[in-house]
C-alpha positions as CSV (number, residue, x, y, z in Angstrom):
1,X,10.3,4.0,-6.2
2,X,9.4,1.0,-8.3
3,X,8.8,-2.0,-6.1
4,X,11.9,-4.3,-6.6
5,X,11.3,-7.9,-7.5
6,X,11.5,-9.2,-3.9
7,X,7.9,-10.1,-3.1
8,X,5.2,-11.6,-5.2
9,X,1.6,-10.6,-4.5
10,X,-1.4,-12.8,-5.2
11,X,-5.1,-12.0,-4.8
12,X,-6.1,-15.7,-4.4
13,X,-8.6,-17.4,-6.6
14,X,-11.0,-20.3,-6.2
15,X,-10.1,-21.8,-9.6
16,X,-6.4,-21.4,-9.9
17,X,-3.8,-23.9,-8.7
18,X,-1.6,-21.9,-6.3
19,X,1.4,-24.3,-6.8
20,X,1.3,-23.7,-10.6
21,X,1.0,-20.0,-10.4
22,X,3.8,-19.6,-7.9
23,X,6.7,-21.8,-9.1
24,X,7.8,-19.3,-11.7
25,X,7.7,-16.4,-9.3
26,X,9.9,-18.0,-6.7
27,X,13.0,-17.9,-8.9
28,X,13.3,-14.2,-8.0
29,X,11.3,-13.4,-4.9
30,X,11.9,-13.6,-1.2
31,X,8.3,-14.1,-0.2
32,X,4.7,-14.5,-1.5
33,X,1.9,-12.4,-0.1
34,X,-1.7,-13.4,-0.7
35,X,-3.9,-10.3,-0.5
36,X,-7.6,-10.9,0.2
37,X,-8.1,-7.3,-1.1
38,X,-11.4,-5.4,-1.3
39,X,-11.3,-4.2,-4.9
40,X,-14.6,-4.8,-6.7
41,X,-13.2,-6.3,-9.8
42,X,-11.2,-8.8,-7.7
43,X,-14.2,-9.7,-5.5
44,X,-16.4,-10.1,-8.5
45,X,-14.1,-12.9,-9.7
46,X,-14.7,-14.6,-6.4
47,X,-11.2,-13.8,-5.3
48,X,-9.7,-11.3,-2.8
49,X,-11.9,-10.5,0.2
50,X,-14.8,-12.6,-1.3
51,X,-12.8,-15.6,-0.1
52,X,-13.4,-14.6,3.5
53,X,-16.9,-16.0,3.0
54,X,-15.3,-19.4,2.4
55,X,-12.8,-19.9,5.3
56,X,-12.1,-23.6,4.5
57,X,-11.2,-22.7,0.9
58,X,-8.8,-20.0,2.2
59,X,-7.2,-22.7,4.3
60,X,-6.8,-25.1,1.4
61,X,-5.3,-22.3,-0.9
62,X,-2.8,-21.2,1.8
63,X,-1.8,-24.8,2.7
64,X,-1.2,-25.6,-1.0
65,X,0.8,-22.4,-1.5
66,X,2.9,-22.9,1.6
67,X,3.7,-26.5,0.4
68,X,4.4,-25.3,-3.2
69,X,7.0,-22.6,-2.6
70,X,10.3,-22.5,-0.8
71,X,9.8,-18.9,0.5
72,X,7.7,-17.5,3.3
73,X,4.0,-17.0,2.6
74,X,2.1,-14.2,4.2
75,X,-1.6,-13.1,4.1
76,X,-3.4,-9.8,4.2
77,X,-7.1,-9.6,5.1
78,X,-9.9,-7.3,6.1
79,X,-11.8,-7.7,9.4
80,X,-14.5,-9.5,7.5
81,X,-16.9,-9.3,4.5
82,X,-19.3,-6.9,6.3
83,X,-20.2,-5.7,9.8
84,X,-22.4,-8.8,10.3
85,X,-19.7,-11.1,9.2
86,X,-16.5,-10.1,10.8
87,X,-14.6,-13.4,10.8
88,X,-11.0,-12.2,10.8
89,X,-10.1,-14.2,13.9
90,X,-11.5,-17.4,12.3
91,X,-9.5,-16.7,9.0
92,X,-6.4,-15.8,11.0
93,X,-6.4,-19.1,13.0
94,X,-7.0,-21.1,9.8
95,X,-4.1,-19.2,8.1
96,X,-1.7,-19.8,11.0
97,X,-2.6,-23.5,10.9
98,X,-1.9,-23.5,7.2
99,X,1.7,-22.5,7.8
100,X,1.8,-18.8,6.9
101,X,4.7,-16.8,8.3
102,X,2.9,-13.5,9.1
103,X,-0.5,-11.9,8.9
104,X,-1.6,-8.3,8.1
105,X,-5.1,-7.0,8.9
106,X,-6.8,-3.8,7.6
107,X,-9.2,-2.5,10.2
108,X,-12.3,-2.3,8.0
109,X,-14.6,-4.9,6.4
110,X,-14.6,-5.4,2.6
111,X,-18.1,-3.8,2.5
112,X,-16.7,-0.5,4.0
113,X,-14.0,-0.2,1.3
114,X,-12.2,3.0,2.7
115,X,-15.2,4.7,4.3
116,X,-15.6,5.4,8.0
117,X,-12.8,4.8,10.4
118,X,-10.6,1.8,10.8
119,X,-11.2,-0.2,14.0
120,X,-8.5,-1.9,15.9
121,X,-10.2,-4.0,18.5
122,X,-10.5,-6.9,16.0
123,X,-6.8,-6.6,15.1
124,X,-6.0,-6.7,18.8
125,X,-8.0,-9.8,19.3
126,X,-6.3,-11.5,16.4
127,X,-2.9,-10.5,17.7
128,X,-3.7,-11.9,21.1
129,X,-4.8,-15.2,19.7
130,X,-1.9,-15.9,17.2
131,X,1.7,-16.9,17.6
132,X,3.0,-15.6,14.3
133,X,3.7,-11.9,13.7
134,X,0.7,-9.7,13.1
135,X,0.8,-6.3,11.3
136,X,-1.9,-3.6,11.7
137,X,-3.1,-1.5,8.8
138,X,-5.7,1.2,8.3
139,X,-5.6,5.0,8.8
140,X,-2.0,5.0,10.0
141,X,-1.3,8.5,8.7
142,X,1.1,10.1,11.3
143,X,3.8,9.1,13.8
144,X,1.4,9.7,16.7
145,X,-1.3,7.4,15.1
146,X,1.4,4.8,14.4
147,X,2.3,4.7,18.1
148,X,-1.3,4.7,19.2
149,X,-2.2,1.8,16.9
150,X,0.8,-0.3,18.0
151,X,-0.1,0.3,21.7
152,X,-3.8,-0.5,21.2
153,X,-3.3,-3.7,19.1
154,X,0.0,-5.0,20.5
155,X,1.0,-5.7,16.9
156,X,4.5,-6.5,15.7
157,X,4.5,-4.0,12.9
158,X,2.4,-1.6,10.8
159,X,1.5,-1.3,7.2
160,X,1.2,2.2,5.8
161,X,-0.8,2.6,2.6
162,X,-2.6,5.7,1.4
163,X,-0.8,8.0,3.8
164,X,2.4,7.3,1.9
165,X,1.0,8.5,-1.5
166,X,2.9,11.7,-2.3
167,X,4.6,11.4,1.1
168,X,7.1,8.5,1.0
169,X,9.2,10.1,3.8
170,X,6.4,9.2,6.3
171,X,8.2,5.9,7.0
172,X,11.3,7.6,8.3
173,X,9.1,10.0,10.3
174,X,7.3,7.1,12.0
175,X,10.5,5.1,12.6
176,X,12.2,8.1,14.2
177,X,9.2,9.0,16.3
178,X,8.8,5.5,17.6
179,X,12.5,5.3,18.4
180,X,12.9,8.7,20.0
181,X,9.5,10.2,20.7
182,X,10.6,13.2,18.7
183,X,9.6,14.6,15.3
184,X,11.9,14.9,12.3
185,X,11.9,18.2,10.4
186,X,9.5,18.4,7.5
187,X,11.0,17.3,4.2
188,X,12.3,20.4,2.3
189,X,11.0,21.5,-1.0
190,X,14.4,20.7,-2.5
191,X,14.2,17.1,-1.2
192,X,10.6,16.7,-2.3
193,X,11.4,18.0,-5.8
194,X,14.4,15.7,-6.3
195,X,12.5,12.7,-4.9
196,X,9.6,13.4,-7.2
197,X,11.7,13.8,-10.2
198,X,13.5,10.6,-9.5
199,X,10.1,8.9,-8.9
200,X,8.9,10.1,-12.3
201,X,12.1,9.0,-14.1
202,X,11.7,5.5,-12.6
203,X,8.0,5.4,-13.7
204,X,9.0,6.4,-17.2
205,X,11.8,3.8,-17.4
206,X,9.7,1.0,-15.9
207,X,6.5,1.4,-17.8
208,X,7.8,3.1,-20.9
209,X,7.2,6.7,-21.8
210,X,3.5,6.6,-22.8
211,X,2.3,4.5,-19.9
212,X,4.8,6.0,-17.5
213,X,3.6,9.6,-18.2
214,X,0.0,8.6,-17.7
215,X,0.6,6.6,-14.5
216,X,2.7,9.4,-13.1
217,X,-0.2,11.9,-13.2
218,X,-1.8,10.6,-10.0
219,X,1.5,10.7,-8.2
220,X,2.0,14.3,-9.3
221,X,-1.3,15.1,-7.8
222,X,-0.4,13.5,-4.5
223,X,2.9,15.2,-4.2
224,X,1.5,18.6,-5.1
225,X,-1.5,18.3,-2.8
226,X,-1.9,21.3,-0.4
227,X,0.9,23.2,-2.1
228,X,0.4,26.7,-3.6
229,X,-1.2,26.8,-7.1
230,X,-1.4,23.0,-7.1
231,X,-4.7,22.9,-9.0
232,X,-3.2,25.0,-11.8
233,X,-0.1,22.9,-11.8
234,X,-2.0,19.7,-12.1
235,X,-4.2,21.1,-14.9
236,X,-1.1,21.9,-16.9
237,X,1.2,18.9,-16.1
238,X,-1.6,16.4,-16.7
239,X,-1.7,17.6,-20.3
240,X,2.0,16.9,-20.8
241,X,2.3,14.2,-23.5
242,X,6.0,13.3,-23.1
243,X,8.4,12.5,-20.3
244,X,10.6,15.5,-20.9
245,X,7.7,17.9,-20.7
246,X,6.4,16.3,-17.5
247,X,9.8,16.5,-15.9
248,X,10.4,20.1,-17.0
249,X,7.0,21.4,-15.7
250,X,7.5,19.6,-12.4
251,X,11.0,21.0,-11.9
252,X,9.9,24.5,-12.8
253,X,6.9,24.3,-10.4
254,X,9.0,23.3,-7.4
255,X,11.8,25.7,-8.3
256,X,9.3,28.5,-8.2
257,X,8.0,27.4,-4.8
258,X,11.6,27.2,-3.5
259,X,12.2,30.8,-4.8
260,X,9.1,32.0,-3.0
261,X,7.5,33.2,-6.3
262,X,4.2,32.3,-7.9
263,X,4.8,29.5,-10.4
264,X,4.7,30.7,-14.0
265,X,2.4,28.0,-15.4
266,X,1.4,27.9,-19.0
267,X,-2.4,28.4,-19.6
268,X,-4.0,25.0,-19.9
269,X,-5.8,24.6,-23.2
């Protein structure tokens, strides 16, 4: 579950030299993605989506990055800074001229964050104007929605984000539906349990026990969402201080669900 070292992600920055920050990364990656993301702390540093207010600077950064690295460079953007400044098409054309290999677009402005609904008309307009592959992103949360977004935008691919939290099997569900028009069976509790336990073990190993246990808590909440006694489970498992306890509580919770009995959860202090 830990992202393998195959792609390097950059937020972009007006002060950093892209060639300097990317040389070291390219010894182990197959591509570099520049993400003009909407996170406040990134935009406050005049990076991420804030750069959409300076299209020429975006072009210079991307051109320097493409020149500096021997691997493909891709870009992810929003539709614009706000509703009054939706300049994704302008940024996309500049990015293509800069030599990027592909573009991904989230169907909201930076100002929207994740509120409201993603819109796909802007993405469709960008796709129609570009020669490079374009990926659509935003509110793709089911196989049916994936098909609808692909048909509406004409995009080459999709990016799935929040809908995969606690539901990583959504990718195979979408792929199967797009290929056959049929739905796969729901993931069984046994599969979910084993997948989650493996996910936790990878988090513990990658981040170390203390940080891994802490970071795993949000993932446990996503996996347990909408399941019986999930609030009580989260209240208990979030207090687990060690990896062994976190794994044991998780296994016992899902074993009880599989057995059709109410999970015997310790009372949270």
